[in-house]
C-alpha positions as CSV (number, residue, x, y, z in Angstrom):
1,R,8.9,-1.6,-9.9
2,L,8.1,-4.9,-8.3
3,K,11.1,-7.2,-8.0
4,S,9.7,-10.1,-6.1
5,W,6.6,-11.2,-4.2
6,I,6.8,-14.1,-1.8
7,Y,4.9,-15.4,1.2
8,T,5.9,-17.3,4.3
9,D,3.5,-20.1,5.1
10,G,2.6,-21.5,8.6
11,N,5.7,-23.8,8.5
12,G,8.1,-21.0,7.8
13,N,8.6,-21.9,4.1
14,E,9.1,-19.1,1.6
15,V,6.8,-19.5,-1.5
16,I,6.8,-17.5,-4.7
17,Y,3.4,-15.8,-5.1
18,Y,1.9,-15.1,-8.5
19,H,5.0,-15.7,-10.5
20,Q,8.8,-15.8,-10.4
21,E,8.8,-12.4,-12.2
22,P,5.6,-10.6,-11.2
23,R,4.8,-7.3,-12.7
24,G,3.9,-4.2,-10.7
25,I,4.3,-0.6,-9.8
26,L,3.9,1.2,-6.4
27,V,3.7,5.0,-6.3
28,Y,3.9,7.3,-3.3
29,D,3.3,10.9,-4.3
30,S,4.1,14.1,-2.5
31,S,0.5,14.9,-1.7
32,G,0.2,11.8,0.5
33,Y,-1.5,9.4,-1.9
34,M,-0.3,6.0,-3.1
35,H,-1.4,3.4,-5.5
36,V,-0.2,-0.1,-6.3
37,Q,-0.9,-2.4,-9.2
38,I,0.5,-6.0,-9.4
39,H,-0.2,-8.7,-11.9
40,K,1.0,-12.0,-13.3
41,P,2.8,-11.7,-16.6
42,D,1.2,-13.2,-19.7
43,R,-2.4,-12.9,-18.6
44,V,-4.9,-14.5,-20.9
45,V,-7.0,-11.9,-22.9
46,F,-10.8,-12.2,-23.0
47,S,-12.4,-13.6,-26.1
48,A,-14.5,-10.4,-26.6
49,N,-12.8,-7.0,-26.7
50,D,-15.4,-5.6,-24.4
51,H,-14.6,-4.7,-20.8
52,F,-18.0,-5.8,-19.6
53,D,-18.4,-8.9,-21.8
54,G,-16.0,-11.4,-20.2
55,L,-17.1,-15.0,-19.6
56,V,-17.0,-16.3,-16.0
57,E,-14.1,-18.6,-16.9
58,E,-12.2,-15.5,-18.2
59,I,-13.2,-13.1,-15.3
60,V,-12.1,-15.4,-12.4
61,P,-8.5,-15.9,-13.6
62,A,-8.2,-12.2,-14.5
63,Y,-9.3,-11.2,-11.0
64,Q,-7.1,-13.8,-9.4
65,S,-4.0,-12.6,-11.3
66,Y,-4.3,-8.9,-10.5
67,L,-4.2,-6.8,-7.3
68,A,-4.7,-3.1,-7.2
69,Y,-5.6,-0.5,-4.6
70,Y,-5.1,3.2,-3.8
71,G,-5.5,5.7,-1.0
72,K,-3.6,7.9,1.5
73,Y,-0.4,6.8,3.1
74,R,1.6,7.7,6.2
75,L,4.4,6.5,8.4
76,E,3.2,5.2,11.7
77,S,6.8,4.8,12.8
78,P,10.1,4.7,11.0
79,N,9.5,1.1,10.1
80,I,5.7,0.9,9.7
81,M,3.9,2.2,6.6
82,I,0.1,2.7,6.7
83,H,-2.0,2.5,3.6
84,E,-5.5,3.9,4.1
85,V,-7.3,2.1,1.4
86,E,-10.0,4.2,-0.4
87,G,-10.5,1.9,-3.4
88,S,-9.5,-1.7,-4.2
89,L,-10.0,-4.5,-6.7
90,F,-10.6,-6.6,-3.5
91,P,-13.6,-4.7,-2.1
92,N,-13.1,-5.9,1.5
93,W,-10.0,-3.7,1.7
94,E,-11.9,-0.5,1.0
95,N,-12.1,1.9,3.9
96,N,-9.6,-0.2,5.8
97,I,-6.0,0.2,6.8
98,Q,-3.3,-2.0,5.4
99,R,-0.2,-2.0,7.6
100,R,3.2,-2.8,6.1
101,F,6.6,-3.3,7.8
102,A,9.0,-1.2,5.7
103,K,12.7,-1.4,5.2
104,I,14.8,0.7,2.7
105,E,18.2,-0.3,1.5
106,K,19.7,1.8,-1.2
107,D,17.2,1.9,-4.1
108,Q,15.1,-1.1,-2.7
109,L,12.0,-0.9,-0.6
110,T,10.9,-4.1,1.2
111,L,7.3,-4.2,2.5
112,T,6.1,-7.1,4.6
113,T,2.6,-7.7,5.8
114,P,1.4,-8.9,9.1
115,P,-0.2,-12.4,8.8
116,M,-3.3,-12.0,6.6
117,L,-5.8,-14.6,5.4
118,A,-5.0,-15.8,1.9
119,K,-5.5,-19.3,0.4
120,G,-7.4,-20.2,3.5
121,E,-4.5,-19.7,6.0
122,P,-2.7,-16.7,7.6
123,L,0.3,-15.8,5.4
124,E,3.0,-13.1,5.7
125,F,3.8,-11.5,2.3
126,T,7.0,-9.8,1.4
127,L,7.3,-7.6,-1.6
128,Q,10.6,-6.1,-2.9
129,W,10.4,-2.9,-4.9
130,N,13.1,-1.3,-6.9
131,R,13.2,2.5,-7.3
132,I,12.6,3.6,-10.9
133,T,15.2,6.1,-12.0
């Protein structure tokens, strides 16, 4: 389960991303596939209970408060995890590689991104995950 999600801005400041208590799950299975889903808590529901009938003013915040992708994974080195994205809510990631610097301590996995464009600037994201037992 996702414990925290922060980014480091160009000035070296750590900033909470999404929320102080983001929600999320990351799964690596034994067949070499992974999937991740992250969202802000307390998302606003659409006025219509129809998946394809959201208003633009509902769809934009829903999209901006959720991240999800899946694909194959592999270790490039002991500290570098590769996610080979097959499908993503953000279509630009499809058929691309997402590289993560990985560190495991006890039941916690920390994944850090190389700088990536977000909010109009290159940001480094750090996500801490707790093993579900």
